[in-house]
C-alpha positions, 0 to 999 in steps of 0.5 A, a space after each residue: 500500500 503506497 502513500 500519496 507521494 509514492 513512498 512505501 510505509 515505514 513498516 514495509 521498508 523494515 519488512 524487506 530488511 527482515 526478509 533479507 536477513 532471514 534468507 541470509 541467516 537461513 542459508 548460512 545455518 543450512 551451510 553450517 549444519 551440512 558442511 561443519 565437519 569440513 571445518 572442525 578447527 575453525 574458531 566459533 568466533 570466526 563462524 559468528 563473524 562470517 554470519 554477521 558479515 553476510 547479513 550486513 552485506 545483504 542489508 547493505 545491498 538491499 537497503 539502497 538498491 532494493 530486493 532485486 539487487 539482493 537476489 542478484 547478489 544471491 545468484 552471483 554468490 551461488 554461481 561462484 560457489 558452483 564454479 569454485 566447487 565444480 
């Protein structure tokens, strides 16, 4: 629902950030669960920093550019992972 000036309500803008965070944290947690045995010696602090950095990157991309660019970022990262690990 848009206001007269074409702006989106504040709650809608906040909802977008929660969506991006949920996607990043969900994908990261799935990766940690499935691939944890490959990184047994990695410190827990480094794992936490990686998750927080991914969430921050998602929000910093989507806040000024929008959800479309966030999805482009996800696709680029997925393609990079496939190319590196294929």
